[in-house]
C-alpha positions as CSV (number, residue, x, y, z in Angstrom):
1,M,-5.2,36.3,11.3
2,G,-2.2,36.1,8.9
3,K,-2.2,36.6,5.2
4,Y,-1.6,32.7,4.4
5,D,-3.4,31.1,7.4
6,H,-5.9,29.5,4.8
7,L,-2.7,27.5,3.5
8,F,-2.5,25.6,6.5
9,V,-4.2,22.3,7.4
10,H,-4.2,22.3,11.4
11,H,-6.3,19.7,12.3
12,M,-6.3,16.7,9.8
13,R,-9.6,15.1,8.9
14,D,-10.9,11.6,8.4
15,C,-10.6,11.3,4.4
16,A,-11.9,7.8,4.2
17,D,-15.1,8.9,2.0
18,D,-12.2,10.2,-0.6
19,L,-10.5,6.6,-1.1
20,V,-13.0,4.6,-2.1
21,N,-10.4,1.9,-3.8
22,E,-8.8,1.2,-0.2
23,G,-10.3,-1.5,1.4
24,A,-12.5,-2.5,-2.0
25,A,-10.1,-5.8,-1.4
26,A,-11.8,-6.5,1.7
27,G,-15.3,-6.5,0.5
28,G,-15.5,-2.5,1.1
29,E,-14.2,-2.8,4.7
30,R,-10.6,-1.7,5.9
31,P,-8.4,-4.5,6.8
32,A,-8.0,-4.4,10.6
33,N,-4.3,-3.6,10.4
34,I,-4.8,-0.5,8.5
35,G,-5.7,2.6,10.2
36,D,-7.8,5.6,9.8
37,P,-6.7,7.7,6.6
38,F,-6.4,11.1,7.5
39,G,-6.0,14.2,4.7
40,L,-2.4,15.9,5.0
41,M,-3.5,18.4,2.1
42,R,-6.8,18.6,-0.2
43,A,-9.0,20.8,-2.1
44,I,-11.8,20.4,0.1
45,D,-9.2,22.1,3.3
46,V,-7.5,24.1,1.1
47,D,-9.0,25.2,-1.7
48,L,-6.3,26.6,-3.4
49,S,-4.6,22.9,-3.4
50,T,-3.8,21.1,-6.4
51,V,-2.9,17.7,-4.8
52,H,-4.9,15.4,-2.7
53,M,-2.4,13.9,0.1
54,A,-3.5,11.5,2.7
55,Y,-1.9,9.1,5.3
56,S,-2.5,5.9,7.3
57,W,-1.0,3.9,9.7
58,I,0.1,0.2,8.7
59,N,-0.3,-1.9,11.9
60,P,1.3,-5.1,12.6
61,T,0.1,-8.5,11.3
62,T,1.3,-11.9,10.8
63,E,-1.5,-12.5,8.3
64,Q,-1.2,-11.6,4.4
65,V,-3.5,-8.6,3.7
66,H,-4.6,-7.7,0.7
67,W,-6.0,-3.9,0.8
68,V,-6.1,-2.0,-2.5
69,N,-7.7,-3.9,-5.8
70,D,-6.4,-2.9,-9.3
71,H,-7.1,0.6,-10.8
72,E,-5.7,3.6,-12.7
73,H,-6.0,7.4,-12.7
74,T,-5.9,10.2,-15.2
75,Y,-3.2,11.9,-13.1
76,D,0.1,11.1,-11.8
77,E,0.5,9.6,-8.3
78,V,3.0,8.9,-5.8
79,L,2.9,6.1,-3.1
80,I,5.2,6.5,-0.1
81,W,5.8,4.0,2.9
82,M,8.2,5.3,5.7
83,G,9.3,3.2,8.8
84,N,9.1,4.0,12.2
85,D,12.8,2.8,13.6
86,P,14.7,6.1,14.1
87,D,18.0,4.2,14.2
88,N,17.5,2.6,10.8
89,I,15.3,4.6,8.8
90,H,15.6,2.0,5.6
91,D,13.7,-0.7,7.4
92,L,10.4,-0.7,6.7
93,G,9.6,-3.6,9.5
94,A,7.2,-5.2,6.7
95,E,7.0,-6.4,3.5
96,L,4.3,-4.8,1.1
97,Y,3.4,-5.9,-2.5
98,L,2.3,-3.8,-5.2
99,D,1.7,-4.9,-9.2
100,I,2.8,-2.1,-11.7
101,E,0.9,-3.2,-15.0
102,G,0.8,-7.0,-13.8
103,E,4.5,-7.0,-12.6
104,R,4.7,-7.7,-8.9
105,H,7.2,-5.7,-6.8
106,T,7.9,-6.8,-3.2
107,V,9.4,-4.0,-0.8
108,T,10.9,-4.1,2.3
109,T,12.6,-0.9,2.6
110,T,11.3,2.7,3.2
111,G,10.7,4.3,-0.4
112,S,8.4,5.3,-2.9
113,V,7.0,5.0,-6.1
114,F,6.1,6.9,-9.0
115,I,2.9,6.1,-11.3
116,P,2.1,7.7,-14.2
117,A,-1.2,8.8,-15.1
118,G,-3.0,6.0,-17.2
119,T,-0.9,3.3,-15.4
120,R,-2.8,0.4,-14.0
121,H,-1.5,-0.7,-10.6
122,C,-2.4,-3.0,-7.6
123,P,-3.3,-5.1,-6.4
124,L,-1.4,-3.4,-2.8
125,G,-1.2,-5.5,0.2
126,F,1.1,-6.5,2.9
127,N,2.7,-10.3,3.4
128,Y,3.4,-9.4,6.8
129,V,3.9,-6.1,8.9
130,N,6.3,-6.6,12.2
131,R,6.2,-2.8,13.5
132,P,4.0,0.3,12.3
133,F,5.0,2.3,9.6
134,T,3.5,5.1,7.6
135,F,1.7,5.1,4.1
136,I,1.0,8.3,2.2
137,A,-0.6,8.7,-1.1
138,L,-0.2,11.7,-3.0
139,S,-2.3,12.2,-5.8
140,L,-1.5,15.2,-8.2
141,N,-5.2,16.2,-8.4
142,P,-6.9,17.9,-6.1
143,D,-9.2,14.9,-5.4
144,Y,-9.1,11.2,-5.3
145,A,-10.5,9.6,-8.6
146,S,-10.0,6.5,-10.2
147,D,-11.2,4.3,-13.1
148,E,-13.4,2.5,-10.3
149,N,-15.0,6.0,-9.2
150,V,-15.4,9.2,-9.4
151,P,-14.5,12.2,-7.3
152,R,-16.4,13.2,-4.2
153,H,-15.2,16.5,-3.7
154,T,-15.0,18.6,-6.9
């Protein structure tokens, strides 16, 4: 066993219990086109981690999907969405919407957004998804928490 083996996540675990805001817009159920969330890096898996990072696949739908209700965090957050076309990495293959302090933003390209601590954000959802893409939430905090919930793993 190596000196730094404890810093690796070799098998990502389902982290749906961490992300209680996700699916809140669907009555507590994850929308059908949203894949299971997995922990890329969490303090529960790597005790020295100071971030919580989860990802999900977003699958095709022709229906508008409201995924996450509005909320805010006491820490900074980065949301990342990445298309899966290696010939056109900028094309998301979908249209997502995200409100920041009530201002609607519509996105059709691979990208990300930095959300400063204390900034009200969401709803988050999709107007359509033509092909799967990945969605990553990076909380600059060891546990996910918002004004809608308390951390589950402290």
